[in-house]
C-alpha angles and dihedrals in degrees: 000000000000093000091053091050093050091046091051090051092050091046092050091048091049091049090049091051092048093048092054092049092227122149129172110291096021136094128187108278118229123187125210114218112190121195114203108206149139134207088239090063111093093191094048097087083074086070092058090049093050092043092053090049091051093048092047092048095042113031091193091065113102113202126203133167127223114200126215129192098357140089093279095053116105139172092277097050090043091052093049094048093045094043092052091048096240112166103148124071137244092035137142148180133224112217087334083273124155104226121210111272093022124108096203137023089239114091142169121270091252090072100045100089097048092044091050089051090050095050092047088063093059120095122241120207096207135064110209125199134165144194125202141189128195124201107209095197097051095027088226118153119200120192127186115196121197122196116192113190110217095171139024121284138169139180134054105340121186138174121215124192118201126194107205126201118212136190096025116169117196111181090177091059107038122190116256108223128192094167111143093017097110144016093268095057122088 
């Protein structure tokens, strides 16, 4: 009957809303974990290990790596590292957020997991989604970003889009690795 069909639709919609965990005024929280590293840094593989642990523990953590002083560094990674005042490696930031009691957004790998957990508990007033198309012949990438505000917000709001390379192998710039060479290394 028509009533049954409408009721099934409402039930399915309610189940979909419950399964996403969305309620009015909330959007799914994602956390950006940035690992500041360089292939010259023998202790920096620890950052990759900690980042993978954070992403496995918290699926809403997005991990990226910014390189410094090696063949994968570029003007953008240099500007980010310099702009955030990072001078010790390995180092990282969580949402580029300055946590209470910290003097800089950059922090040691030992703090990443707890700071990711903390940031995941904060509400975000905007749900962000995107679509993209890539033209293989012209190598043109087009990205459309949509920001749906589900709560109130004010201040200087910005959207950044990052294109991330993965699986890079640079035999001319091998990774130094001191992992396992001391009691503080995993």
